[in-house]
C-alpha positions as CSV (number, residue, x, y, z in Angstrom):
1,M,85.9,108.2,132.5
2,A,83.6,105.8,134.2
3,L,82.8,104.1,130.9
4,M,86.5,103.3,130.2
5,N,86.8,101.9,133.7
6,F,83.8,99.6,133.1
7,L,85.2,98.6,129.7
8,A,88.6,97.8,131.2
9,Q,87.0,95.7,133.9
10,R,85.1,93.7,131.3
11,Q,87.8,93.7,128.6
12,A,88.3,90.0,128.4
13,V,84.6,89.2,128.2
14,I,84.0,91.9,125.5
15,V,86.9,90.7,123.4
16,D,85.7,87.1,123.6
17,R,82.2,88.2,122.6
18,W,83.6,90.4,119.8
19,F,85.6,87.4,118.5
20,D,82.5,85.3,118.6
21,L,80.7,88.0,116.4
22,V,83.6,87.7,113.9
23,L,83.4,83.9,113.9
24,A,79.6,84.1,113.3
25,T,80.4,85.3,109.8
26,Y,82.1,82.0,108.9
27,P,80.5,78.7,108.2
28,P,79.8,76.8,111.5
29,E,82.6,74.2,111.0
30,T,85.2,76.8,110.2
31,A,84.1,78.9,113.2
32,R,84.4,75.9,115.5
33,L,88.0,75.3,114.3
34,F,89.0,79.0,114.7
35,K,87.6,79.1,118.2
36,K,88.8,75.7,119.4
37,E,92.4,75.7,118.2
38,S,94.5,78.3,120.0
39,N,97.9,77.3,118.5
40,R,99.1,80.1,116.2
41,F,100.6,77.6,113.8
42,A,97.7,75.2,113.6
43,N,95.2,78.1,113.4
44,P,96.8,81.2,112.1
45,V,93.5,82.9,111.0
46,G,91.8,82.4,114.4
47,S,94.8,83.3,116.4
48,T,95.7,86.4,114.4
49,T,92.1,87.6,114.4
50,R,91.8,87.2,118.2
51,D,95.1,88.9,118.8
52,G,94.1,91.8,116.5
53,L,90.8,92.3,118.2
54,K,92.4,92.2,121.6
55,E,95.0,94.8,120.6
56,T,92.4,97.0,118.9
57,F,90.2,97.0,122.0
58,A,93.1,97.7,124.3
59,I,94.1,100.7,122.2
60,L,90.5,102.0,122.1
61,L,90.5,102.0,125.9
62,Q,93.3,104.6,125.7
63,G,91.5,106.7,123.1
64,Y,91.3,106.8,119.3
65,D,94.8,106.8,117.8
66,P,94.9,105.8,114.1
67,Q,98.7,105.3,114.2
68,K,98.4,102.7,117.0
69,L,95.1,101.2,115.7
70,T,96.2,100.7,112.1
71,P,98.6,97.7,112.8
72,A,96.1,96.1,115.2
73,L,93.2,96.4,112.8
74,D,95.3,95.4,109.8
75,K,95.8,92.0,111.4
76,V,92.0,91.3,111.3
77,I,91.2,93.1,108.1
78,R,94.0,91.7,105.9
79,I,92.6,88.2,106.5
80,R,89.0,89.3,105.8
81,A,90.0,91.2,102.7
82,I,91.3,88.1,100.9
83,Q,88.3,86.0,101.9
84,D,85.0,85.8,100.1
85,F,83.2,88.6,102.0
86,T,81.4,91.6,100.8
87,P,83.0,94.8,102.2
88,S,80.0,95.3,104.6
89,D,80.3,91.7,105.9
90,A,84.1,92.0,106.2
91,L,83.9,95.2,108.3
92,Y,80.7,94.7,110.3
93,F,82.6,93.6,113.3
94,A,83.8,97.1,113.9
95,L,80.3,98.6,114.0
96,A,79.0,95.7,116.1
97,L,81.3,96.8,118.9
98,K,78.7,99.6,119.8
99,S,75.9,97.2,120.5
100,L,78.2,94.7,122.2
101,V,79.4,97.3,124.7
102,R,75.8,98.4,125.4
103,E,74.8,94.8,126.1
104,E,77.7,94.4,128.5
105,L,77.1,97.6,130.3
106,V,73.3,97.4,130.7
107,E,73.4,97.8,134.5
108,P,75.9,100.7,134.7
109,I,74.0,102.5,131.9
110,S,70.6,102.0,133.5
111,T,71.8,103.1,136.9
112,G,73.5,106.2,135.5
113,Q,77.0,105.2,136.4
114,V,77.9,105.8,132.7
115,N,76.5,109.0,131.3
116,A,75.2,109.6,127.9
117,E,78.0,111.9,126.9
118,E,80.6,109.1,127.5
119,L,78.5,106.7,125.4
120,Q,78.2,109.2,122.6
121,Q,81.9,109.8,122.6
122,F,82.5,106.0,122.5
123,D,80.0,105.7,119.6
124,L,82.0,108.4,117.7
125,T,85.2,106.5,118.4
126,V,83.7,103.2,117.0
127,E,82.5,105.1,113.9
128,Q,86.1,106.5,113.4
129,L,87.3,102.9,113.9
130,L,85.0,101.7,111.2
131,L,86.2,104.4,108.8
132,L,89.8,103.5,109.5
133,A,88.9,99.8,108.9
134,F,87.4,100.7,105.6
135,N,90.5,102.5,104.5
136,I,92.7,99.5,105.5
137,Y,90.3,97.2,103.7
138,M,90.5,99.2,100.5
139,Q,94.3,99.3,100.6
140,C,94.4,95.5,101.1
141,R,91.9,94.9,98.2
142,E,94.0,97.2,95.9
143,Q,97.1,95.3,96.7
144,L,95.3,92.0,96.1
145,Y,94.1,93.2,92.7
146,E,97.5,94.5,91.7
147,L,99.0,91.1,92.6
148,R,96.4,89.4,90.5
149,V,96.9,91.6,87.5
150,S,100.7,91.2,87.8
151,E,100.3,87.4,88.0
152,V,98.1,87.3,84.9
153,R,100.5,89.5,83.0
154,N,103.5,87.3,84.0
155,Q,101.6,84.1,83.1
156,S,100.6,85.5,79.7
157,A,104.2,86.6,79.0
158,R,105.6,83.1,79.9
159,L,103.0,81.4,77.7
160,L,103.8,83.6,74.8
161,Q,107.6,83.1,75.3
162,R,107.1,79.3,75.3
163,A,105.1,79.5,72.1
164,N,107.8,81.7,70.6
165,I,105.3,84.3,69.6
166,L,106.2,87.1,71.9
167,W,106.5,90.2,69.8
168,T,108.8,92.9,70.9
169,A,108.4,96.3,69.2
170,P,111.5,97.2,67.1
171,E,113.1,100.5,67.9
172,Q,111.3,103.3,66.2
173,E,113.0,104.4,63.1
174,D,114.2,107.9,62.6
175,N,111.1,110.1,62.2
176,S,112.9,112.3,59.8
177,K,112.8,109.6,57.1
178,E,109.1,109.1,57.4
179,S,108.1,112.7,57.7
180,I,106.5,114.2,54.6
181,N,107.7,117.5,53.5
182,T,104.7,119.7,53.0
183,N,106.6,122.8,52.2
184,P,106.7,123.3,48.3
185,T,109.8,125.0,47.2
């Protein structure tokens, strides 16, 4: 319980540092824009990412609840799934929360105000968060590939129609006409 109290007291600082870890995966100029601009319309990626991290952390303070975490995590992961990240780079932010929390709570941990059992439970929660993030990431990637395949199929069909070479299969003729009678009578 002490761990969650310390985390709640330092929530704003932890979320800001967590956001900085996410921004570190982008090119420096992009990261500066995402951090500097807080207007949700001028900076939808940065704003949505920050909001998603804030919501995710607030939910984690209440305990691991996949139904509540999924929409919050989806905000962050949906963006990262369409960008040019490897899966490990896209999802590293979830695992990085462990070390970030330990860095923020060096003093309470060293003085014994936070016990090892609480830290171990928090580590398990972050690992569950990572697994949930991976599932969301894979769903987003599947949707993305389905959209790409559908778009290629539609473009190909339109091109063939324009060229008047789209072939449609005629209805199958009655199989009885084509069947060969093998019964000699």
